[in-house]
C-alpha positions in Angstrom: 0.0 0.0 0.0 2.8 2.4 0.9 4.5 1.9 -2.5 1.2 2.5 -4.3 0.8 5.8 -2.5 4.4 6.8 -3.0 4.3 6.4 -6.8 0.8 7.9 -7.3 2.1 10.9 -9.3 4.1 8.6 -11.6 1.3 6.1 -12.0 -1.1 8.8 -13.0 1.0 9.3 -16.1 0.5 5.6 -16.9 -3.1 5.5 -15.8 -4.5 8.4 -17.7 -1.9 9.1 -20.3 -2.6 12.8 -20.1 0.9 14.3 -19.6 2.6 15.4 -22.8 6.2 15.0 -21.5 8.0 13.8 -18.3 9.1 10.5 -20.0 12.8 11.0 -20.0 14.6 8.5 -17.8 11.2 7.3 -16.6 12.1 3.6 -16.5 15.1 4.2 -14.4 13.2 6.5 -12.0 10.4 4.0 -11.6 12.4 0.9 -11.1 12.7 -0.6 -7.6 16.0 -2.6 -7.4 14.6 -4.6 -4.4 11.5 -5.9 -6.3 10.9 -8.4 -9.0 10.5 -6.9 -12.5 6.9 -8.1 -12.7 4.6 -8.3 -9.7 2.9 -11.6 -9.1 -0.9 -11.3 -9.6 -1.9 -12.3 -6.1 0.3 -9.6 -4.6 -1.6 -6.9 -6.5 -5.1 -8.1 -5.7 -5.7 -7.1 -2.0 -4.0 -3.7 -2.1 -5.9 -2.6 -5.2 -9.3 -3.9 -4.0 -8.8 -2.3 -0.6 -7.8 1.0 -2.1 -10.8 1.2 -4.4 -13.4 0.1 -1.8 -11.9 2.4 0.9 -11.9 5.5 -1.4 -15.4 4.6 -2.6 -16.5 4.5 1.0 -15.1 7.9 1.9 -16.7 9.5 -1.2 -20.0 7.7 -0.4 -19.9 9.5 2.9 -18.8 12.8 1.4 -20.8 12.9 -1.8 -23.4 10.1 -2.4 -24.9 10.1 1.0 -25.4 13.9 0.9 -26.5 14.0 -2.7 -29.0 11.1 -2.3 -30.4 12.3 1.0 -29.0 9.7 3.4 -27.7 12.5 5.5 -27.7 16.3 5.6 -24.7 18.5 6.6 -25.3 20.7 9.7 -23.5 23.7 8.2 -23.7 26.0 5.2 -20.2 25.2 4.1 -20.9 21.9 2.2 -23.5 22.4 -0.5 -23.6 19.1 -2.3 -27.2 18.6 -0.9 -28.1 21.7 -2.8 -26.6 20.2 -6.0 -23.5 22.4 -5.9 -20.5 20.2 -6.6 -17.1 21.7 -7.0 -15.2 20.6 -10.2 -12.3 19.4 -8.1 -14.4 16.6 -6.7 -14.0 14.9 -10.0 -10.2 14.8 -9.8 -10.0 12.5 -6.8 -12.2 9.8 -8.2 -10.7 9.9 -11.7 -7.1 9.8 -10.5 -7.5 6.9 -8.1 -9.8 4.8 -10.2 -7.5 5.0 -13.1 -4.5 4.3 -10.8 -6.0 1.0 -9.6 -7.2 0.1 -13.1 -3.5 0.1 -14.0 -2.8 -2.3 -11.1 -5.6 -4.6 -12.2 -4.4 -4.6 -15.8 -0.9 -5.4 -14.5 -2.4 -8.3 -12.6 -3.8 -9.7 -15.8 -0.5 -9.4 -17.5 1.2 -11.2 -14.7 -1.4 -13.9 -14.7 -1.2 -14.4 -18.4 2.6 -14.8 -18.1 2.1 -17.8 -15.8 -1.0 -19.0 -17.6 -3.2 -18.8 -14.6 -6.8 -18.6 -15.9 -8.4 -17.8 -12.5 -6.2 -14.8 -11.8 -6.8 -13.6 -15.4 -10.5 -13.8 -14.8 -10.4 -12.1 -11.4 -8.4 -9.3 -13.0 -11.0 -8.9 -15.7 -13.9 -8.7 -13.2 -12.0 -6.1 -11.2 -11.2 -4.1 -14.3 -14.9 -4.1 -15.3 -15.9 -3.1 -11.7 -13.6 0.0 -11.8 -14.3 0.9 -15.4 -18.0 0.8 -14.8 -17.6 3.3 -11.9 -15.6 5.6 -14.2 -17.9 5.6 -17.2 -21.1 5.7 -15.1 -19.7 8.8 -13.4 -18.5 10.7 -16.4 -20.0 9.1 -19.6 -17.5 8.9 -22.5 -14.0 8.4 -21.0 -10.6 7.1 -22.1 -10.9 3.3 -22.1 -9.2 1.4 -25.0 -6.2 3.8 -25.0 -6.1 4.4 -21.3 -3.4 3.1 -19.0 -1.0 2.9 -21.9 1.7 5.4 -20.9 4.3 2.6 -21.2 3.4 2.5 -24.9 3.8 6.3 -25.2 0.1 7.1 -25.4 -0.1 10.1 -23.2 -3.3 11.7 -24.7 -5.8 8.9 -25.0 -9.0 9.4 -27.0 -12.3 9.2 -25.2 -14.5 6.3 -26.1 -18.2 6.2 -26.4 -19.9 4.7 -23.4 -21.9 2.2 -25.6 -18.5 0.8 -26.8 -17.2 0.7 -23.3 -20.2 -1.2 -22.1 -19.9 -3.7 -25.0 -16.3 -4.3 -24.1 -17.1 -4.7 -20.4 -19.7 -7.3 -21.3 -17.0 -9.1 -23.4 -14.6 -9.1 -20.5 -17.2 -10.6 -18.2 -18.0 -13.3 -20.7 -14.3 -14.1 -20.9 -14.0 -14.1 -17.1 -16.9 -16.5 -16.9 -15.3 -18.9 -19.4 -11.9 -18.7 -17.7 -13.4 -19.4 -14.2 -15.4 -22.3 -15.6 -12.0 -24.1 -15.9 -11.8 -24.0 -12.1 -8.1 -23.5 -12.0 -7.3 -23.6 -8.2 -5.5 -20.9 -6.4 -2.6 -22.2 -4.4 -3.3 -22.5 -0.6 -0.4 -20.2 0.1 -2.0 -17.4 -1.9 -5.6 -17.7 -0.7 -5.1 -15.2 2.1 -4.1 -12.6 -0.5 -7.8 -12.7 -1.7 -9.7 -10.3 0.6 -13.1 -11.2 -0.8 -13.3 -14.9 -1.2 -10.1 -16.5 0.1 -9.4 -18.1 -3.2 -12.9 -19.5 -3.8 -13.2 -19.6 -7.6 -16.9 -20.5 -7.6 -17.7 -17.3 -5.7 -15.6 -15.2 -8.0 -17.6 -16.6 -10.9 -20.8 -15.7 -9.2 -19.5 -12.2 -8.5 -18.6 -11.7 -12.1 -22.0 -12.7 -13.4 -23.8 -10.8 -10.7 -21.9 -7.7 -11.7 -22.8 -8.5 -15.3 -26.5 -8.4 -14.3 -26.1 -5.0 -12.7 -24.5 -3.6 -15.8 -27.0 -5.3 -18.2 -29.9 -3.8 -16.2 -28.3 -0.4 -16.2 -28.2 -0.4 -20.0 -31.5 -2.3 -20.5 -33.4 0.8 -21.5 -31.3 1.2 -24.6 -32.3 -1.3 -27.3 -29.0 -1.3 -29.1 -27.3 -2.7 -25.9 -28.8 -6.1 -26.3 -29.1 -6.2 -22.6 -32.6 -7.6 -22.3 -31.8 -10.7 -24.5 -28.7 -11.3 -22.5 -30.5 -11.1 -19.1 -33.0 -13.6 -20.5 -30.2 -15.9 -21.6 -28.5 -15.8 -18.2 -31.6 -16.4 -16.1 -34.0 -18.4 -18.3 -32.1 -20.0 -21.1 -28.7 -21.0 -19.8 -28.5 -20.3 -16.1 -26.1 -23.2 -15.5 -23.5 -21.4 -17.6 -24.0 -18.1 -15.6 -24.0 -18.8 -11.9 -25.0 -15.8 -9.8 -25.3 -15.1 -6.1 -27.6 -17.5 -4.3 -27.2 -16.3 -0.7 -25.7 -13.6 1.4 -22.6 -15.8 1.8 -21.8 -15.1 -1.8 -21.8 -11.3 -1.6 -18.7 -9.3 -2.7 -18.0 -7.4 0.5 -14.5 -6.3 1.7 -15.1 -7.0 5.3 -13.1 -4.5 7.3 -11.1 -5.6 10.4 -10.1 -3.8 13.5 -6.5 -3.4 12.3 -4.4 -3.0 9.1 -4.2 -4.1 6.4 -8.1 -4.1 6.1 -8.9 -1.4 8.6 -12.0 0.7 7.8 -11.0 4.1 6.3 -13.4 5.7 8.9 -11.7 4.1 11.9 -9.5 7.2 12.4 -12.2 9.7 11.6 -13.2 12.2 14.2 -16.8 12.0 15.2 -17.3 15.5 13.8 -16.2 14.3 10.4 -18.2 11.1 10.4 -21.4 11.6 12.4 -21.8 14.7 14.6 -21.3 17.1 11.6 -24.5 15.9 10.0 -27.9 14.3 10.7 -29.7 11.7 8.8 -32.3 13.1 6.3 -36.1 13.2 6.7 -36.5 11.1 3.6 -34.1 8.4 4.9 -35.4 8.2 8.4 -39.1 8.7 7.5 -38.9 5.8 5.0 -37.3 3.5 7.6 -39.9 4.6 10.2 -42.7 4.0 7.7 -41.4 0.4 7.1 -40.6 -0.1 10.8 -37.2 -1.2 9.5 -35.1 -3.0 12.0 -31.9 -1.7 10.4 -32.5 1.7 12.1 -30.9 0.4 15.3 -27.6 -0.2 13.3 -27.7 2.8 11.1 -29.1 5.6 13.2 -29.1 7.1 16.7 -32.3 8.2 18.5 -33.1 11.8 19.3 -35.4 12.2 22.3 -36.2 8.5 22.1 -37.2 8.6 18.5 -35.6 8.3 15.0 -36.0 11.8 13.5 -34.4 13.3 10.4 -33.7 16.8 9.0 -34.7 18.4 5.7 -32.2 18.3 2.8 -31.6 21.3 0.5 -32.3 23.9 3.2 -31.6 27.5 2.5 -28.3 29.1 3.5 -28.6 30.5 7.1 -31.3 28.0 8.1 -29.2 25.1 9.3 -31.5 22.6 11.1 -30.9 21.5 14.6 -29.2 18.1 15.1 -31.4 15.0 15.1 -30.6 11.3 14.4 -27.1 10.6 13.3 -24.8 7.8 12.3 -23.8 5.8 15.4 -20.0 5.9 15.9 -20.0 2.0 15.7 -20.4 2.4 11.9 -16.9 3.7 11.7 -15.6 0.1 12.1 -18.5 -1.8 10.6 -17.2 -4.6 8.3 -20.3 -4.5 6.0 -19.6 -0.9 4.9 -17.1 -2.5 2.4 -19.9 -3.7 0.2 -19.3 -4.0 -3.6 -22.4 -5.9 -4.6 -24.6 -8.2 -2.5 -27.2 -10.9 -2.9 -30.2 -8.6 -2.1 -29.2 -6.2 -4.9 -29.2 -9.2 -7.3 -32.7 -10.2 -6.2 -34.0 -6.7 -6.8 -32.4 -6.7 -10.3 -34.3 -10.0 -11.0 -37.5 -8.5 -9.5 -37.3 -5.6 -11.9 -36.4 -7.9 -14.8 -39.5 -10.1 -14.0 -41.7 -7.1 -13.6 -40.7 -5.8 -17.0 -41.1 -9.2 -18.7 -37.4 -9.7 -19.4 -37.4 -13.0 -17.6 -40.0 -15.5 -16.4 -40.8 -15.8 -12.7 -42.7 -14.0 -10.2 -41.3 -10.5 -9.3 -42.8 -10.8 -5.9 -40.7 -13.8 -5.1 -37.5 -12.0 -6.0 -38.7 -8.8 -4.2 -39.4 -10.7 -1.0 -36.0 -12.4 -1.1 -34.4 -9.1 -1.7 -36.2 -7.4 1.3 -35.5 -10.3 3.6 -31.8 -10.7 2.7 -31.1 -7.0 2.8 -32.1 -7.2 6.5 -30.6 -10.5 7.5 -27.2 -9.5 5.9 -26.9 -7.1 8.8 -27.3 -10.0 11.3 -30.9 -9.0 12.0 -33.8 -11.4 12.0 -36.7 -10.6 9.7 -39.6 -9.5 11.9 -42.6 -11.7 11.9 -45.1 -10.7 9.3 -42.8 -8.1 7.9 -43.2 -9.0 4.2 -47.0 -8.8 4.5 -47.1 -5.5 6.3 -49.0 -2.8 4.5 -45.9 -0.6 3.7 -43.7 -3.5 2.5 -45.9 -6.0 0.7 -45.5 -6.4 -3.0 -48.9 -6.3 -4.7 -49.5 -7.6 -8.2 -52.6 -5.4 -8.2 -50.5 -2.2 -8.1 -49.4 -0.5 -11.3 -46.0 -1.6 -12.8 -44.7 1.9 -12.1 -45.7 1.7 -8.4 -44.0 -1.7 -8.1 -40.9 -0.4 -9.8 -40.7 2.4 -7.3 -41.1 -0.1 -4.5 -38.3 -2.3 -5.9 -35.8 0.6 -6.5 -36.6 2.2 -3.1 -35.7 -1.0 -1.3 -32.6 -1.2 -3.5 -31.6 2.3 -2.4 -31.3 1.1 1.2 -29.4 -2.0 0.1 -26.8 0.4 -1.4 -26.0 2.0 2.1 -22.4 3.3 1.8 -21.9 1.5 -1.6 -19.9 3.9 -3.7 -22.2 5.8 -6.1 -24.8 3.1 -6.8 -27.8 5.0 -5.2 -27.1 7.9 -7.5 -26.5 5.8 -10.7 -29.8 4.0 -10.1 -31.7 7.2 -9.5 -30.4 8.6 -12.7 -31.6 5.4 -14.5 -35.0 5.1 -12.9 -35.9 8.4 -11.2 -36.4 6.5 -7.9 -36.6 6.8 -5.0 -38.8 9.9 -5.1 -36.6 12.3 -3.3 -38.2 15.5 -1.9 -37.0 18.8 -3.3 -35.4 21.2 -0.9 -36.0 25.0 -1.1 -32.4 25.9 -2.0 -31.5 23.5 -4.9 -29.2 24.7 -7.6 -28.4 23.2 -11.1 -32.0 24.2 -12.1 -33.3 21.9 -9.5 -32.0 18.9 -11.5 -30.2 16.2 -9.5 -26.8 16.0 -11.3 -26.8 13.5 -14.2 -23.0 13.1 -14.2 -19.9 14.8 -12.9 -17.8 17.2 -15.1 -14.5 16.0 -16.3 -11.4 16.9 -14.2 -10.1 20.4 -14.8 -6.6 19.2 -15.6 -7.9 16.7 -18.2 -9.6 19.6 -20.0 -6.2 21.4 -20.4 -3.7 18.5 -20.8 -5.8 16.4 -23.3 -7.7 19.3 -24.8 -8.4 18.0 -28.3 -9.8 14.7 -27.1 -11.7 16.3 -24.3 -13.4 18.7 -26.8 -14.3 15.8 -29.1 -15.8 13.9 -26.1 -17.9 16.9 -25.0 -19.2 17.3 -28.6 -20.1 13.7 -28.9 -22.0 13.8 -25.6 -24.1 16.7 -26.7 -21.9 19.8 -26.5 -21.8 20.5 -22.8 -19.6 19.3 -20.0 -22.0 20.0 -17.2 -24.1 18.2 -14.6 -27.2 18.1 -16.7 -25.8 16.2 -19.7 -27.1 12.6 -19.8 -24.9 9.6 -20.4 -25.7 7.0 -23.1 -27.7 4.6 -20.9 -29.7 7.5 -19.4 -30.9 9.1 -22.7 
């Protein structure tokens, strides 16, 4: 981890290829005489996954949870809840996602050299995971020419999101095929896998569950072919596409009390994690309406009750503190969620509702609701699924049931990178209340703007990308799957 951080400036040249010079004597400068010329794939896996998940978590707290009304800041200084997002917010995510994408690609190269199919597949799954975060955040981005600084490509072109999605699907197909060979990971290397301890079958389920997430995301675009692929995976040939079948399969980086997998929030001051904000009225009121047992884990009480505060309040009208995150969440292992079983069940519920697959959407929905709760070590309350505010009714309109599915899914994404926001952009759910002081014409941002330094250092390709996306690099431009 220390080495990764020390060479971040150098790796950014490799990762994004945006610097026009700085290549003289680079190989000598970036060579460590105490290390092997090529890193072994298992040595790259844990540090890269930990870095991505941890940085995603900190930005979930800082950006997603405020933008998507999980919490509200108790000050006028941070205005993300008003849809005011500084351009510099883009830099952090872009830089670090591309940095770790380099490491995952190096992992593939190392695995290919030793002809280890399972490590090659694991690398491909991780590449798709990170690439999807990048393109879903910004839209068209460097993809095919990215991370090629070693090949003297310092100003990569931006690729269309539809082409990126097609290639991500191809990578997940390749990963599924490679993992079907079931090439075992050596016992001495299993501890280097922070997700599954070398369990190839679970990695295969992870890859295909991620595939379903991305297929559903693009399912509204006919040219994506996503609907037919979902049907193939679930109805036609499910044996070839194993997916999560229980909470035990979930891809969660479970934090520990100490390094190397310590939660990034473990060293946060209470002011930075919890006391500087309160949970929102939407978040708390919805949980109250459901009588959701996760409240005891996710929120503190105020005056013996769970009470939220309004989001998007005007400057100078900061609300008084109410329910907050409990400090115990700072070391909660489950905050390291990437994708879980409940999410997959909600994907299938939506697919069944829309007729993409056979099966009863209520069955999938009920499994999603139950496992979203039991994943947190909480028993499902008696009669919960048949309660008036939870029950899935086939008599309701399809739109009402879609809202019910996606709203449940929203809570399943608690502290999961930017997934709540991505799904809101795709579906318009959950129905978030509008505060009085919203900016961006009252439109919840549809993407983030490109980093400022990218605009200047890769200007020609940047301008071409903006033109291809509609002519504006702003937070109201829609990405391909959202148009």
